[in-house]
C-alpha positions in Angstrom: 120.9 90.9 97.5 122.8 87.8 98.6 121.4 84.3 97.9 121.0 83.9 101.7 118.4 86.7 101.9 115.7 84.4 100.6 112.8 82.5 102.0 110.9 80.0 99.9 107.9 77.7 99.6 108.9 74.0 99.1 106.3 71.8 97.5 105.2 70.1 94.3 103.4 71.9 92.8 103.6 75.4 94.3 102.5 77.6 91.5 98.9 77.9 92.9 100.1 79.3 96.2 99.0 82.7 97.6 101.8 82.8 100.1 104.2 85.1 98.1 101.4 87.6 97.6 101.1 88.3 101.3 104.6 87.4 102.6 106.4 89.7 100.3 104.3 92.8 101.2 104.8 91.9 104.9 108.6 91.8 104.4 108.6 95.0 102.4 106.5 96.8 105.0 109.2 96.3 107.6 112.0 97.3 105.3 113.5 93.8 105.2 115.7 93.1 102.2 114.4 89.5 101.8 112.6 87.8 98.9 109.9 85.2 99.3 110.1 82.8 96.4 108.4 79.7 95.1 110.6 76.6 95.1 109.0 73.8 93.1 110.7 70.7 94.5 110.1 67.1 93.3 110.8 64.5 96.0 114.1 63.6 94.4 115.3 67.2 94.8 114.2 67.6 98.4 117.5 66.5 100.1 119.4 69.1 98.0 116.9 71.8 99.0 117.3 71.0 102.7 121.1 70.9 102.3 121.0 74.5 100.9 119.0 75.6 104.0 121.3 73.8 106.4 124.3 75.5 104.7 122.8 78.9 105.3 122.0 79.6 101.6 118.5 80.8 102.7 116.8 82.2 105.8 114.1 79.6 106.0 111.2 78.0 104.2 107.6 77.0 104.3 106.6 73.5 103.2 103.4 72.4 101.5 102.1 69.2 100.0 103.4 66.6 99.5 106.5 67.1 101.6 105.4 68.0 105.1 105.9 64.4 106.5 109.2 63.9 104.6 110.6 67.2 105.9 109.5 66.3 109.4 111.7 63.2 109.2 114.7 65.2 108.0 114.7 67.8 110.7 117.4 68.0 113.4 115.0 69.5 115.9 111.2 70.0 115.9 108.6 71.7 118.1 106.4 69.7 120.4 103.4 70.4 118.2 105.2 69.3 115.0 106.2 66.1 116.8 102.5 65.3 117.6 101.4 66.3 114.1 104.2 64.3 112.5 104.5 67.1 109.9 106.5 70.3 109.4 105.4 73.3 107.4 108.1 75.8 108.6 111.9 75.4 108.5 114.3 77.7 110.4 118.1 77.1 110.0 120.0 77.5 113.2 123.8 77.2 113.2 123.9 74.4 110.6 120.9 72.6 112.0 117.3 72.7 110.8 114.5 73.4 113.2 111.0 72.4 112.1 107.7 73.7 113.3 104.0 73.3 112.4 102.4 76.7 112.3 99.3 75.3 110.6 98.2 74.3 114.1 98.3 77.9 115.2 96.7 79.2 112.0 93.8 76.8 112.2 92.8 77.8 115.7 93.0 81.6 115.4 89.7 82.2 113.5 87.9 80.0 116.0 89.3 82.0 118.9 88.3 85.2 117.1 84.7 83.8 117.2 85.1 83.1 120.9 84.6 79.3 120.5 84.5 77.7 123.9 86.7 74.7 123.2 86.2 73.1 126.6 82.5 72.6 125.6 83.1 71.7 122.0 82.4 68.4 120.3 84.0 68.4 116.8 83.9 66.3 113.7 87.0 66.1 111.5 86.5 64.7 108.0 89.5 62.8 106.7 92.3 60.9 108.3 95.4 62.0 106.4 98.2 64.3 107.3 96.0 67.5 107.2 93.4 65.8 109.4 96.0 64.8 112.0 97.2 68.4 112.2 93.7 69.6 112.8 93.1 67.0 115.5 96.3 68.0 117.2 95.2 71.7 117.0 91.9 71.0 118.6 93.3 68.8 121.3 95.9 71.5 122.1 93.1 74.1 122.3 91.3 71.9 124.9 88.4 70.5 122.9 86.0 68.1 124.7 85.7 65.4 122.1 86.6 64.8 118.4 85.2 62.3 116.0 87.5 61.5 113.1 85.4 60.3 110.1 86.9 58.6 107.1 85.5 56.4 104.3 88.0 53.8 105.4 87.5 53.2 109.1 91.0 51.7 109.5 92.7 55.0 108.7 90.5 56.9 111.2 91.3 54.2 113.9 95.0 54.5 113.1 95.0 58.3 113.5 93.1 58.1 116.8 95.5 55.4 118.1 98.6 57.3 117.0 97.6 60.3 119.1 96.8 58.3 122.2 94.1 60.7 123.6 90.8 59.3 124.7 89.0 62.4 123.5 89.6 61.2 119.9 87.1 58.7 118.5 86.8 57.2 115.0 83.9 56.5 112.7 83.1 56.0 109.1 82.0 59.0 106.9 78.4 57.6 106.6 78.0 58.2 110.3 78.2 61.9 110.0 74.6 62.7 110.3 74.2 60.5 113.4 77.1 62.3 115.1 76.4 65.8 113.9 73.6 66.7 116.3 76.1 67.2 119.1 78.9 68.8 117.1 79.6 72.5 117.3 82.3 72.3 114.6 82.8 70.2 111.5 86.0 70.5 109.5 86.7 69.3 106.0 90.3 68.1 106.1 90.0 66.1 102.8 90.8 67.1 99.3 87.2 66.6 98.2 85.8 69.9 96.9 89.0 71.3 95.5 87.7 70.4 92.1 84.2 69.5 90.9 81.0 69.4 93.0 81.6 66.4 95.3 81.0 66.6 99.0 82.9 64.7 101.7 79.6 63.9 103.5 75.9 63.7 103.1 74.8 67.4 103.4 71.8 66.3 105.5 74.3 66.2 108.4 74.5 70.0 108.3 70.7 70.2 108.9 70.9 68.5 112.3 73.8 70.5 113.7 73.2 73.1 116.5 72.2 76.6 115.1 75.5 78.1 116.3 77.7 75.4 114.7 80.5 76.2 112.4 81.6 74.4 109.2 85.3 74.9 108.4 87.0 74.0 105.1 90.8 74.1 104.8 90.6 75.1 101.1 91.0 78.9 100.8 88.2 79.4 98.3 84.4 78.8 98.0 83.6 75.1 97.9 80.5 72.9 97.5 81.0 72.0 101.2 80.8 75.6 102.4 77.9 76.4 100.1 75.9 73.4 101.5 76.7 74.3 105.1 75.6 77.9 104.5 72.4 76.8 102.8 71.7 74.9 106.1 72.1 78.0 108.1 75.6 77.3 109.5 78.4 79.8 109.9 81.4 79.0 107.7 85.1 79.5 107.7 87.3 78.9 104.6 91.0 78.3 104.7 92.3 81.8 104.0 92.5 83.0 107.6 94.4 79.8 108.5 96.8 80.4 105.6 97.5 83.9 106.7 97.9 83.2 110.4 100.1 80.2 109.8 102.2 82.4 107.5 102.3 85.1 110.2 103.7 82.7 112.8 106.3 81.5 110.2 107.2 85.1 109.5 107.9 85.7 113.2 110.1 82.6 113.4 112.2 83.6 110.5 112.5 87.4 111.2 112.1 87.6 115.0 109.7 90.5 114.4 105.9 90.8 114.9 104.1 90.0 111.7 102.1 92.8 110.2 98.8 90.8 110.1 96.7 93.6 108.7 99.0 94.0 105.7 99.1 90.2 105.1 95.4 89.8 105.4 94.6 92.7 103.0 97.2 91.4 100.5 95.8 87.8 100.7 92.2 89.0 100.1 93.3 91.0 97.1 95.3 88.1 95.6 92.4 85.7 96.0 90.0 88.2 94.5 92.3 88.7 91.5 92.1 85.0 90.8 88.3 85.1 90.6 
């Protein structure tokens, strides 16, 4: 296999990622002689990694934390959604130029569409105001949501995100206003890192108790979290981050290969990989 028949995940760290566990079976199922690899990349090594892609020494790449914004700035061309999100998670080399897309936006929305969420009637709360939160807000705006409240412990960051997107459907508030806003919200999304470790919550769980019965709590983390457990205890439907991970990966797969992604194979492999980790 030539060095160019490779796709990799760029980040620091990347060892925790489930992506190879479902991307490789997808590639193999279509008989594609391509390897999906992990490419641990400190910030200082990022320019060299991008140079390799631009020179055609790989077919493409995914990008994870902490490099999505830095990669966005280094692209030659980006999709409209990546431009709005200010972040790139998928790189496609094209004739010596690098095209960047943000397939996280697609991946986030798919499980909501599968649940037949009526976006035009939806008020949403997004917890957090960092890069992940901005991508989620862009996804919801693009889907046609009625209103979004961005909640952050530091109100200035939430205000900055709302102002950057320039859409009057986006409002800002502090995290301690969650309960006051939750009674009208059909969706609440944890786009913070709180809950990856330990037992902390990004909001007062009492907010879950005042949400409409059909409301959904969504966490971008692809495992069980205190946030999801608290929401379920309050009677809410929940979505973790695994469907988003698989569907963003499927859209990336299609950009690299030009072929429809074998979603069923990817989903089964991702479930098995997560279960194997316990």
